[in-house]
C-alpha positions in Angstrom: 109.1 84.3 130.2 105.9 83.1 131.8 105.8 82.2 135.4 105.7 78.6 136.4 103.2 79.2 139.2 99.5 78.3 138.8 97.1 80.7 137.3 95.4 81.5 140.5 98.7 82.9 141.9 98.7 85.5 139.1 95.0 86.2 139.8 96.0 86.6 143.4 98.3 89.5 142.6 95.7 91.1 140.3 93.1 91.2 143.0 95.3 91.9 146.0 96.2 95.2 144.4 92.5 96.1 144.7 92.5 95.5 148.4 90.1 92.5 148.1 90.1 89.2 149.9 88.3 85.9 149.3 87.3 83.1 151.6 88.3 79.8 150.2 87.1 77.2 152.8 85.6 77.1 156.2 85.1 74.6 159.0 83.0 74.9 162.1 85.1 73.2 164.8 86.6 74.4 168.1 90.1 73.2 167.4 93.7 74.1 166.9 95.3 73.7 163.4 98.4 72.6 161.6 99.2 72.7 157.8 100.9 69.9 156.0 104.5 70.5 155.0 105.3 72.4 151.8 106.4 69.2 150.0 103.2 67.4 150.8 100.6 67.0 148.0 97.7 67.1 148.2 97.5 69.8 150.8 96.1 68.8 154.1 94.9 70.7 157.2 95.1 68.9 160.6 92.7 69.9 163.4 92.8 68.9 167.0 90.1 69.6 169.6 91.1 72.7 171.4 91.8 72.6 175.1 90.7 76.2 175.5 87.3 75.9 174.0 84.0 74.0 174.4 81.3 73.5 171.9 77.6 74.1 172.5 77.1 70.5 173.9 79.9 70.9 176.4 81.4 67.6 175.2 84.7 66.6 176.6 85.6 64.3 173.8 88.7 65.0 171.7 89.6 64.1 168.1 92.4 64.5 165.7 91.1 65.0 162.1 92.8 65.5 158.8 91.1 67.4 155.9 92.1 67.7 152.3 92.2 71.3 151.0 91.3 71.3 147.3 91.7 74.9 146.1 90.2 74.0 142.7 86.9 73.1 144.4 84.7 76.2 144.5 82.7 75.0 147.5 83.6 76.1 151.0 83.6 72.6 152.5 86.7 70.7 153.5 86.9 67.0 152.7 87.7 64.9 155.7 90.3 62.2 155.0 91.0 60.8 158.4 89.8 60.9 162.0 91.3 59.6 165.2 89.9 59.7 168.8 92.4 61.0 171.3 92.6 61.0 175.1 93.4 64.6 175.7 92.7 68.0 174.0 95.4 70.1 172.4 97.0 73.5 173.1 99.3 73.3 170.1 99.4 71.2 167.0 102.3 71.0 164.5 103.0 68.9 161.4 106.5 67.9 160.5 108.2 66.1 157.6 110.3 63.8 159.8 113.1 61.9 158.3 112.7 59.0 160.8 112.8 55.6 159.4 109.6 54.7 161.4 107.6 57.3 159.5 106.5 57.5 155.9 106.2 60.4 153.3 103.2 62.1 155.0 105.3 62.9 158.1 104.3 63.2 161.8 101.9 65.3 163.8 103.0 66.5 167.3 100.4 67.7 169.7 100.9 69.5 173.0 98.2 69.0 175.7 97.6 69.6 179.4 99.7 68.2 182.2 102.9 68.2 180.1 101.5 65.7 177.6 103.4 65.5 174.2 101.9 63.1 171.7 103.2 62.0 168.3 101.1 60.5 165.5 101.9 58.8 162.2 99.9 60.7 159.6 99.9 57.8 157.1 98.1 55.5 159.6 95.5 58.2 160.3 94.8 58.5 156.6 94.8 54.8 156.0 93.3 53.0 159.1 94.6 49.6 159.9 97.7 50.3 161.9 98.3 52.1 165.1 98.8 55.8 164.4 100.2 56.6 167.8 104.0 56.8 167.7 104.7 57.9 171.3 103.2 59.8 174.2 105.6 61.5 176.6 104.8 63.4 179.7 108.0 65.2 180.7 106.7 68.7 181.1 105.1 70.0 184.3 102.5 72.2 182.7 100.5 72.7 179.5 102.6 72.3 176.3 101.8 75.5 174.3 104.9 75.8 172.1 106.1 73.3 169.5 108.4 73.6 166.4 110.1 71.1 164.1 113.7 71.9 163.0 113.5 72.9 159.3 116.9 71.3 158.6 116.6 68.1 160.7 113.0 66.9 160.6 113.6 64.5 163.5 114.3 67.3 166.0 111.3 68.7 167.8 111.4 71.5 170.3 108.7 71.7 173.0 108.0 74.3 175.6 105.6 74.5 178.6 105.3 76.0 182.0 108.1 76.6 184.4 110.5 77.8 181.6 110.9 74.1 180.4 112.3 73.6 176.9 113.0 70.1 175.6 114.6 69.0 172.3 113.3 65.6 171.2 115.0 63.3 168.7 112.2 61.2 167.1 114.7 58.5 166.4 115.5 58.3 170.2 112.5 59.5 172.3 113.7 58.0 175.6 115.5 61.1 177.0 115.0 64.6 175.6 117.8 67.2 175.5 117.7 70.7 177.0 119.2 73.8 175.3 120.6 74.9 178.7 119.6 75.8 182.2 116.4 77.6 182.8 117.0 81.2 181.8 114.1 82.9 183.6 114.0 83.6 187.3 111.3 83.3 188.4 110.3 80.7 185.9 107.7 81.6 183.2 105.5 80.0 180.6 107.0 79.3 177.2 104.5 81.1 174.9 106.3 80.3 171.6 109.3 78.4 170.2 110.9 78.9 166.8 113.9 77.4 165.1 116.1 79.8 163.1 115.4 79.5 159.3 119.0 79.9 158.3 121.1 78.4 161.1 120.0 75.0 162.2 121.4 75.1 165.8 119.7 78.3 166.8 116.4 78.2 168.7 114.5 81.1 170.3 111.8 81.2 172.9 109.2 83.9 173.8 108.1 84.6 177.4 105.2 86.6 178.9 107.6 89.1 180.5 108.4 90.5 177.1 111.7 88.8 176.6 113.0 86.5 173.8 115.8 84.2 174.6 118.1 82.9 171.8 119.7 79.5 172.4 122.8 78.0 170.8 122.4 74.2 170.9 126.1 73.7 170.3 126.9 75.6 173.5 123.8 74.5 175.4 123.3 78.0 176.7 121.4 81.2 175.8 123.6 83.5 173.7 121.4 86.7 173.9 118.2 87.9 175.5 116.1 90.5 173.6 113.7 92.8 175.4 112.5 96.4 175.1 113.5 98.1 178.3 111.6 101.2 177.5 108.2 99.5 177.6 106.9 96.2 179.1 105.2 93.9 176.6 103.5 90.5 177.1 105.0 88.3 174.3 102.4 86.1 172.7 104.2 85.2 169.5 107.6 84.8 167.9 108.9 84.3 164.3 112.2 84.3 162.6 112.9 86.1 159.3 113.1 83.4 156.6 115.9 85.2 154.7 118.0 87.2 157.3 119.3 84.9 160.1 119.6 87.7 162.7 116.1 89.2 162.5 113.0 88.1 164.4 109.6 89.6 165.4 107.8 89.6 168.7 104.2 90.5 169.3 102.4 91.7 172.5 99.0 90.7 173.6 98.8 93.5 176.2 96.0 95.8 175.2 98.0 98.7 176.5 100.8 97.9 174.1 99.4 96.2 171.0 102.6 96.3 168.9 104.8 94.1 166.8 108.6 94.6 167.2 111.2 93.8 164.6 114.6 93.0 166.1 118.0 92.5 164.6 120.3 90.7 167.0 123.3 92.6 165.6 121.7 95.7 167.2 119.7 94.3 170.1 119.5 97.4 172.2 116.2 98.5 170.6 113.9 97.2 167.9 114.4 98.2 164.3 110.8 98.8 163.7 107.6 98.9 165.7 104.2 98.2 164.0 101.3 99.8 165.7 98.1 99.5 163.7 96.2 97.1 166.0 94.0 98.7 168.6 94.1 95.7 171.1 96.5 93.0 172.0 98.0 90.8 169.3 97.4 87.0 169.7 99.4 85.5 166.8 101.9 86.3 164.1 103.0 84.3 161.1 105.9 85.2 158.8 105.5 84.2 155.2 108.2 81.7 154.2 107.6 82.6 150.5 108.1 86.4 150.9 110.0 87.8 153.8 108.3 91.2 153.5 104.8 89.8 154.4 103.8 89.2 158.0 100.3 88.1 159.2 99.0 89.2 162.6 95.7 88.7 164.4 94.5 90.6 167.5 91.7 91.1 170.0 90.3 93.9 167.8 88.8 91.2 165.5 91.1 92.1 162.7 93.8 90.2 160.7 96.5 92.4 159.1 99.1 91.6 156.5 102.1 93.9 156.9 104.8 94.9 154.5 107.8 94.9 156.7 109.9 97.0 154.2 107.5 99.9 154.3 105.9 99.2 157.7 102.5 99.5 156.3 99.4 97.3 156.2 98.9 96.0 152.7 95.5 94.6 153.5 93.3 93.7 156.4 90.6 91.1 157.0 88.0 91.8 159.7 86.5 88.7 161.4 82.9 88.4 162.3 82.5 88.9 166.0 85.2 86.9 167.7 88.9 87.0 168.3 91.2 85.1 166.0 93.9 83.4 168.2 95.9 81.7 165.4 96.9 82.6 161.8 99.1 80.5 159.6 100.3 80.9 156.0 99.8 77.8 153.9 103.3 76.4 153.3 102.5 75.1 149.8 100.2 77.8 148.4 101.7 81.1 149.4 98.7 83.4 149.0 96.4 81.2 151.2 96.3 81.4 155.0 94.1 80.0 157.7 92.6 81.7 160.8 91.1 80.1 163.9 88.7 82.1 166.0 87.2 81.6 169.4 83.7 81.3 168.0 84.6 77.8 166.8 85.4 78.5 163.1 88.4 77.7 161.0 88.5 79.8 157.9 90.8 79.7 154.9 91.4 82.9 153.0 93.2 84.2 149.9 93.5 87.7 148.8 91.9 87.2 145.4 88.4 87.5 143.9 85.5 89.1 145.6 85.6 90.6 149.1 84.5 88.4 152.0 81.5 90.6 152.7 80.3 90.5 149.1 80.7 86.8 149.1 78.5 86.5 152.3 75.9 88.6 150.6 75.9 86.5 147.5 75.5 83.3 149.5 72.5 84.8 151.4 71.0 86.1 148.1 71.3 82.6 146.7 69.5 81.1 149.7 66.6 83.6 149.4 66.3 83.1 145.6 66.0 79.3 146.1 63.1 79.9 148.5 61.1 82.2 146.2 61.9 80.8 142.8 59.0 78.2 142.7 60.7 76.4 139.9 61.0 79.5 137.7 64.3 81.5 137.7 64.1 84.9 139.1 65.3 87.9 137.1 68.8 89.0 137.7 69.4 91.2 140.8 70.4 94.7 140.0 72.7 95.6 142.8 73.6 99.4 143.1 77.2 100.2 142.7 78.9 100.6 146.1 80.6 103.8 147.0 84.3 103.4 147.7 84.9 102.2 151.2 86.9 104.3 153.6 88.6 101.1 154.8 90.0 100.3 151.4 93.7 99.4 151.8 96.3 100.8 149.3 97.4 98.3 146.8 100.7 96.5 147.0 103.5 98.4 145.3 105.1 95.3 143.9 104.3 91.6 143.5 105.1 89.2 146.3 108.4 87.4 146.2 107.0 84.1 145.2 105.7 85.7 142.0 109.0 87.5 141.4 111.4 85.8 139.1 114.9 85.1 140.5 116.2 85.8 137.0 114.7 87.2 133.9 115.3 88.1 130.3 113.6 90.3 127.8 114.4 91.3 124.2 114.0 94.9 123.1 114.2 96.8 119.9 117.6 96.9 118.2 118.7 93.4 119.2 119.1 94.4 122.8 118.8 91.8 125.5 117.9 92.9 129.0 118.8 90.4 131.7 118.8 90.4 135.5 119.6 87.9 138.2 120.5 87.4 141.8 123.7 88.7 143.2 126.6 86.3 143.6 126.8 86.8 147.3 124.3 85.0 149.6 121.0 86.8 150.1 121.2 86.8 153.9 124.5 88.8 153.8 123.1 91.7 151.9 120.5 94.3 153.0 116.9 94.1 152.0 115.6 94.9 149.4 118.4 93.2 147.6 119.7 95.2 144.5 120.1 93.1 141.4 122.5 93.7 138.5 120.8 94.5 135.2 122.7 93.9 132.0 121.9 95.3 128.5 123.6 93.3 125.8 123.7 93.4 122.1 122.7 90.0 120.6 123.8 89.0 117.2 122.3 85.8 115.9 122.9 86.2 112.2 126.6 87.1 111.8 126.8 86.2 108.1 123.7 88.3 107.3 125.2 91.2 109.2 128.6 90.9 107.6 127.2 90.8 104.1 125.0 93.8 104.7 128.1 95.8 105.8 130.0 94.8 102.7 127.1 95.8 100.5 127.0 99.3 102.1 130.7 99.7 101.7 130.4 98.9 98.0 127.6 101.4 97.7 129.5 104.1 99.5 132.6 103.7 97.4 130.7 103.4 94.2 132.8 100.4 93.1 129.8 98.0 92.3 131.6 96.4 89.4 134.2 94.8 91.7 131.5 93.9 94.1 129.6 92.1 91.3 132.8 90.4 90.2 133.4 89.1 93.7 129.8 87.8 93.8 130.4 86.0 90.5 133.6 84.3 91.9 131.8 83.3 95.1 128.7 81.9 93.4 128.3 78.2 94.1 125.5 77.5 91.6 125.5 78.2 87.8 122.2 80.0 87.9 123.5 82.3 90.6 126.7 83.0 88.7 124.8 83.8 85.5 122.4 86.2 87.4 125.3 88.1 88.8 127.0 88.3 85.4 123.8 89.9 84.0 123.6 92.3 87.0 127.2 93.3 86.3 126.4 94.0 82.7 123.6 96.4 83.7 126.3 98.7 85.1 128.4 98.7 81.9 128.0 100.4 78.5 126.6 98.6 75.4 124.7 96.3 77.7 122.6 94.7 74.9 125.6 93.4 73.1 127.1 92.1 76.3 123.8 90.4 77.2 123.9 88.7 73.8 127.4 87.4 74.5 126.2 86.0 77.9 123.4 84.3 76.0 126.0 82.7 73.7 125.7 85.0 70.6 128.5 87.2 69.2 128.6 89.1 65.9 132.3 88.6 65.5 132.1 84.9 65.9 129.1 84.7 63.6 131.0 86.6 60.8 133.9 84.1 61.1 131.6 81.2 60.8 129.8 82.8 57.7 133.2 83.5 56.0 134.3 79.9 56.5 131.1 78.6 55.1 131.3 80.9 51.9 134.9 80.0 51.3 134.1 76.3 51.2 131.3 76.9 48.6 133.5 79.1 46.4 136.2 76.3 46.0 133.6 73.8 44.8 132.5 76.2 42.0 136.1 77.5 41.0 136.8 74.9 38.0 133.7 75.4 35.9 134.2 79.2 36.1 137.8 78.9 34.7 136.6 76.9 31.6 133.9 79.5 30.8 136.6 82.2 31.1 138.8 80.4 28.5 136.0 80.1 26.0 135.2 83.7 26.2 138.8 84.7 25.7 139.2 82.6 22.5 136.0 84.1 21.1 137.2 87.6 21.9 140.5 87.0 20.1 138.7 85.7 17.0 136.3 88.7 16.9 139.3 91.1 17.2 141.2 89.5 14.2 138.1 89.6 12.0 137.5 93.3 12.8 141.1 94.2 11.8 140.9 92.6 8.3 137.8 94.4 7.3 138.7 97.8 8.7 139.9 99.3 5.5 136.9 98.0 3.4 134.2 99.2 5.6 135.7 102.6 6.7 133.4 104.5 4.4 130.2 102.9 5.7 131.2 102.9 9.4 128.4 105.0 10.6 125.6 102.9 9.1 127.4 99.8 10.1 127.4 100.7 13.9 123.8 101.9 13.8 122.5 98.6 12.4 125.0 96.3 14.1 123.5 93.6 16.4 126.0 92.3 19.0 127.3 88.9 18.1 127.1 87.5 21.7 123.4 88.5 22.3 120.5 86.3 21.3 117.2 88.0 20.5 114.4 87.3 23.1 110.8 87.0 22.6 107.8 88.1 24.7 105.5 85.2 25.1 101.8 85.9 24.3 100.4 82.5 24.8 97.6 81.7 27.2 99.7 79.7 29.6 101.2 81.1 32.8 104.2 82.8 31.1 101.9 84.4 28.5 99.5 85.7 31.2 102.5 86.9 33.2 103.8 88.8 30.2 100.4 90.4 29.5 100.1 91.5 33.1 103.5 93.1 33.0 102.7 94.8 29.7 99.6 96.3 31.3 101.3 97.2 34.5 99.3 94.8 36.7 102.1 93.9 39.1 99.8 92.4 41.7 98.3 90.0 39.1 101.9 89.1 38.0 102.9 88.5 41.6 99.9 86.3 42.2 100.8 84.2 39.1 104.4 83.8 40.3 103.2 82.7 43.8 100.8 80.2 42.2 103.7 78.6 40.3 105.9 78.9 43.5 108.2 81.2 41.7 108.9 83.1 45.0 112.0 84.9 43.8 110.2 86.3 40.8 107.3 87.3 43.0 109.5 89.2 45.5 111.4 90.9 42.7 108.2 92.1 41.1 106.8 93.2 44.4 109.9 95.4 45.0 109.1 97.2 41.7 105.7 98.1 43.2 104.7 99.9 46.3 105.3 99.0 49.9 101.8 97.6 50.4 102.4 95.1 47.6 105.8 94.1 49.0 104.2 93.5 52.4 101.4 91.5 50.9 103.9 89.4 48.9 106.0 88.7 52.0 103.0 87.6 54.0 101.8 85.2 51.2 105.3 83.9 50.9 105.7 83.2 54.6 102.3 81.6 54.6 103.1 79.2 51.8 106.8 78.6 52.5 107.2 76.3 55.6 110.8 75.7 56.7 112.7 75.5 60.0 113.4 79.2 59.8 110.2 80.4 58.3 108.7 81.5 61.7 112.0 83.2 62.5 111.9 85.0 59.2 108.3 86.0 59.7 109.1 87.6 63.1 112.1 89.5 61.6 110.1 90.7 58.6 106.9 91.6 60.4 108.6 92.8 63.6 105.8 91.2 65.6 107.8 90.4 68.8 104.8 89.9 71.0 103.9 86.8 68.9 107.4 85.6 69.3 107.3 85.9 73.1 103.9 84.2 73.3 104.4 81.4 70.7 108.0 80.4 70.8 109.0 77.2 72.5 110.4 77.8 76.0 113.3 75.6 75.1 114.5 78.5 73.0 114.0 81.2 75.6 117.6 82.3 75.1 117.1 82.8 71.4 113.8 84.7 72.0 115.6 87.0 74.5 118.4 87.4 71.9 115.9 88.5 69.3 114.4 91.0 71.7 117.9 92.4 72.5 118.7 92.7 68.8 115.6 94.1 67.2 113.2 95.4 69.9 113.1 99.1 70.5 113.7 100.7 73.9 110.0 101.5 74.3 108.7 97.9 74.0 111.8 96.1 75.2 111.0 96.1 79.0 107.5 95.0 78.5 108.4 92.2 76.2 111.2 90.9 78.5 108.7 90.9 81.4 106.2 89.0 79.3 108.8 86.4 78.4 109.9 86.1 82.1 106.3 85.7 83.3 105.6 83.0 80.7 108.8 81.1 81.8 107.7 81.3 85.4 104.1 80.2 84.8 104.7 77.5 82.1 108.2 76.5 82.7 107.9 75.5 86.3 110.6 75.8 88.9 113.3 74.8 86.4 113.0 78.1 84.5 112.2 80.4 87.5 115.8 81.4 88.0 116.3 81.9 84.2 113.2 84.1 84.2 114.9 86.5 86.6 117.5 87.2 83.8 114.7 88.6 81.7 113.7 90.9 84.6 117.3 92.0 85.0 117.5 92.8 81.3 114.3 94.8 81.5 115.3 96.5 84.7 112.1 95.4 86.5 112.9 95.4 90.2 109.4 94.7 91.2 109.1 91.6 89.0 112.5 90.4 90.3 111.3 90.6 93.9 108.0 88.9 93.2 109.8 86.1 91.5 112.0 85.6 94.5 109.1 85.7 96.9 107.2 83.1 94.9 110.1 80.7 94.9 110.9 81.0 98.6 108.8 78.5 100.7 110.6 79.3 104.0 113.3 81.9 103.5 116.1 82.8 105.9 117.8 86.2 106.6 120.7 85.2 104.4 118.3 84.5 101.5 116.7 87.9 102.0 120.2 89.5 102.1 120.9 87.8 98.7 117.8 89.4 97.3 118.6 92.8 98.7 122.0 92.6 97.1 120.5 91.9 93.7 117.8 94.6 94.1 120.3 97.2 95.2 122.7 96.6 92.3 119.8 96.6 89.7 118.3 99.8 91.3 121.7 101.5 91.2 122.2 100.6 87.5 118.8 102.1 86.7 119.7 105.3 88.6 122.9 105.6 86.6 121.0 105.0 83.3 118.3 107.6 84.2 120.6 110.2 85.8 119.9 111.6 89.2 116.3 110.6 89.1 115.5 107.9 91.7 112.7 105.4 91.0 110.1 104.7 93.6 109.9 101.0 94.6 106.7 99.0 94.2 104.7 97.5 97.0 106.5 94.2 97.0 109.9 95.8 96.9 108.9 98.2 99.7 107.8 95.3 101.8 111.1 93.6 101.4 113.1 96.7 102.2 111.0 97.2 105.3 111.6 93.6 106.3 115.3 93.8 105.6 115.5 97.0 107.7 113.7 95.3 110.6 116.1 92.3 110.5 119.1 94.7 110.4 117.6 96.5 113.4 117.2 93.2 115.2 120.9 92.6 114.8 121.7 96.1 116.2 122.7 97.6 112.8 120.4 100.7 113.1 122.2 103.1 110.8 122.3 100.6 107.9 118.6 99.8 108.5 117.8 103.5 108.3 119.7 103.9 105.1 118.0 101.0 103.2 114.4 102.3 103.7 112.9 104.0 100.8 113.1 107.8 101.2 109.9 108.8 99.4 107.6 106.0 100.6 104.5 107.0 102.6 103.4 103.6 103.7 102.6 103.5 107.5 104.9 100.6 108.2 107.9 102.4 106.6 107.2 105.7 108.3 106.8 104.1 111.7 110.0 102.1 111.3 111.9 105.2 110.2 110.7 107.1 113.2 111.6 104.2 115.5 115.1 103.7 114.0 115.9 107.4 114.1 115.1 107.8 117.8 116.7 104.4 118.7 120.1 105.7 117.5 120.2 108.2 120.3 123.1 110.6 120.3 124.4 109.4 116.9 121.7 111.3 115.1 122.1 114.6 117.0 121.7 117.5 114.6 120.1 115.5 111.8 116.7 116.1 110.5 114.1 113.8 112.0 111.7 111.9 109.8 108.1 112.9 109.5 106.0 111.9 112.5 104.0 108.8 111.4 100.9 109.2 113.6 98.0 111.7 113.6 98.1 114.5 116.0 95.0 115.4 118.0 94.8 118.5 120.0 92.9 118.0 123.2 90.7 120.9 124.3 91.7 123.2 121.5 90.3 123.7 118.0 92.7 123.2 115.1 93.4 125.9 112.7 91.8 125.1 109.3 95.2 124.9 107.6 96.4 122.5 110.2 93.4 120.2 110.0 94.4 118.5 106.7 98.0 117.9 107.8 96.8 116.4 111.1 94.5 114.1 109.2 97.3 113.0 107.0 99.3 112.1 110.0 102.4 114.0 109.0 104.5 116.6 110.7 107.1 119.0 109.3 110.6 117.7 109.8 112.4 118.9 112.8 115.9 119.0 114.1 117.0 116.9 117.1 118.3 119.3 119.7 121.6 118.7 121.3 121.4 117.6 124.9 121.6 120.4 127.5 124.0 120.1 130.4 122.1 119.3 133.6 123.4 118.5 137.0 123.0 114.8 137.8 120.9 113.8 140.7 122.6 111.9 143.5 122.3 108.1 143.1 120.0 106.3 145.4 121.8 103.7 147.5 119.0 101.1 146.9 119.2 101.3 143.1 121.7 99.2 141.2 123.1 101.2 138.3 123.1 99.6 134.9 126.3 97.6 134.4 128.3 97.4 131.2 126.7 95.0 128.7 128.3 91.6 128.2 127.9 89.2 125.3 125.8 86.2 126.1 127.1 83.2 124.1 124.3 80.9 125.2 121.6 82.8 123.4 119.7 80.4 121.1 119.2 80.7 117.4 116.9 83.3 116.0 113.3 82.2 116.3 112.3 83.8 113.1 114.9 82.2 110.9 112.3 79.9 109.4 109.5 82.4 108.9 108.0 83.1 105.5 109.0 86.4 103.9 106.5 86.2 101.0 104.1 89.1 100.5 100.5 87.9 100.6 98.6 88.4 97.3 96.8 90.6 96.5 98.9 93.3 98.0 97.3 94.9 101.0 98.2 97.5 103.5 101.1 96.2 105.6 100.3 95.5 109.3 101.8 97.6 112.0 104.1 95.4 113.9 105.1 98.0 116.4 103.7 101.2 117.8 106.2 104.0 118.4 104.5 106.7 120.3 103.5 110.3 120.6 106.0 112.8 121.7 105.6 114.2 125.2 104.2 117.4 123.9 101.4 115.6 122.1 98.1 115.2 124.0 96.1 112.3 122.6 92.6 111.3 123.9 92.5 107.7 124.9 89.1 107.3 123.3 90.6 108.0 119.8 94.1 106.6 119.7 96.1 104.2 121.8 98.6 105.5 124.4 101.9 106.2 122.7 105.3 107.6 123.5 108.6 108.2 121.7 110.3 105.0 120.6 113.6 105.8 122.3 111.6 106.2 125.6 109.4 103.3 124.8 112.3 100.9 125.1 113.4 102.2 128.5 109.8 102.4 129.6 109.1 98.8 128.7 112.3 97.8 130.5 111.3 99.7 133.5 107.8 98.1 133.6 109.5 94.7 133.1 111.9 95.2 136.0 109.1 96.8 138.1 106.9 93.7 137.7 109.6 91.1 138.4 111.7 92.9 141.1 
């Protein structure tokens, strides 16, 4: 989740960790300052002529000016937007966003001057001349008005303080008579050096006095409720500020050179300060507490330095030295948290931000630019080679965490295994808990694809039980499309015996049904021929009876010559036949047969289209003559079934696959199932399926997968699925994995215990499938679906990551091979180890059981991880519409994650990236994430 703050705020943190500061703007003017409110845009800076300074001309004139602060402009100049001549100079200037009906959006500026003068100005009328900008001018105080503050809750309430311990509360809607918070608390009376409204409770006001005391007033009671002072030392209070988050805490600063300290007080324990900050060497003139981060406090002192303190650690996080003069006022910019302004006695108002180059380097660059412009003479000078500076002794340690305005109040981050890490603010108000505020961190399991996950579990249960036939039957019953149902019917057949016969039945061809149809057809033909046959039988019977009677009458007469009679007897029912010797076709055919020229005889028969005679004669010859006769017959005889007869006779199934009409793909597949041998069958089925995909279009793509199922080609099945999926979903991938798993298991059963290695497309889908399962938290199933003998880097890395992400559930199991190369730093490898290191593998190792160690005492400032809770508001999975197709040609799969090197591995950064174990990588990334945001 990216921060909504501008880019320069992120740059601010990057450069503040280097102890660098950058000057943004500057203005040469002896004046006091006031920033526009946080809601005001564009950002303005108001300046009023200072009552404590004189310029070089000793002019006594006074002006009130408003400048626009454009942080996008790289120049150091401020753009003046309005100017107003005023009658008196200012000790204090403040800009409030008053809710008075007399004022407009830009608010009101209040100025405190000499002789108790309090003046109010309408900012809109200063920016747009034409109307009187002066709202009111009141002179109630008896001395110089040096303390002013607008109430942050009621913008129409203004507190003013001056000499003689006078404090007035002004209502801008009724300026006639001011209110007082109570009777004067100091005796003898003192100057009011600073006033500040509480940032959490609107009726609490505090005042600072030179005697070192701070008085806290309750406006509901009109009396002081507590006085804070350090009795062990006497300090001269010059500034006061309330904690923006904790209502009972405030800071006081001392301008006494003998005690240049800042004291942090908590009114619940007002006997002594909570902390004392003592890095300044001379008296402190001003403090400003950041409203965007309660841990940051600015201070300026007479030692010409500006410090930014981290109040949690009581250390200076950076310091900004001024040139040669004291800075008597520092203020954070209300709208842009990293920017602040500093006013010095030498007549300069400077705006800084802790980002970019250091202030000294910036000054040198400006001076170098001026010199270059004087010596260039129209030609650019060569670039200046500045020697690298040695690290400065005054370099401040970097911030240990980002400022509060860059920290997220809540955050979320996804981690491996479908884990969602979230954190947020506590349910109780911030001001009621100690600082820093611990935040609950939740680690939840997010499931966005419940159907996908449920189906994967059902598949694994079926594989574990070995009951895949019932699983396929349930898929057939659940199928919503005919093509899907047919595919699962084919897949079920692959698990059964006599699969070819059952494939033929699914294609609509059965031997039993065919025999019934043939028998019916033959019976109808025999009935039509039954009557002529009976008449011929009767004639033969009569003749047989006649011959028998004649033979009985002549028996006695011819008994003596019986032997000669039977030798010369010619059967009465046989007609003598002649062998033609003419020159026509029959004569030539007879001569060819008499001479044994069977090929010539066959050719004569084929010429006269006597195909039956040709085939009978060819059978009397050799196999070559029969083959030649069949080819000539098939070439001459053109019928509807001649092509089919040719394929059956010649057994040229490749021509069948390549030349048959795709409308008859079922018949072509049936022929292959019936006649093709086991060696050529897979190849021919794949050829038929590929032709159906390429020539048949999308209509035959699903039917082409039936060919791949029959051939057992898992790789072709996966490629066909990938080509047809324009934008697949996890459920579609689950459907493919179900089909691939069943087909692969059938091949294992067919081939025994030998397990086939998947192809590149199948491996890619298995890897993708395992990644999706891991994203849903199903780590064990994801580990089981990965190919066991695959050496692709993506598979090895995912195995390693899945194994270590399972934690204690894999204790005692053998770890997968380490997927990254090992490099020994500072030691030579043994020659036998060099090859294994180059290959990037490591002998399998056992995961040791955890040793019992005493637990360290829990730190009170660290919130322990709370039990995970489901988050119902998590949106849909962002990758549900991604494309799962493998790019062609197949290339090495990209590494989508980088599990790392074990702690015992030493890897030079110049050779391989920094890595760590995946199970630690998750917690390390979570730790970095929380470190950055908290």
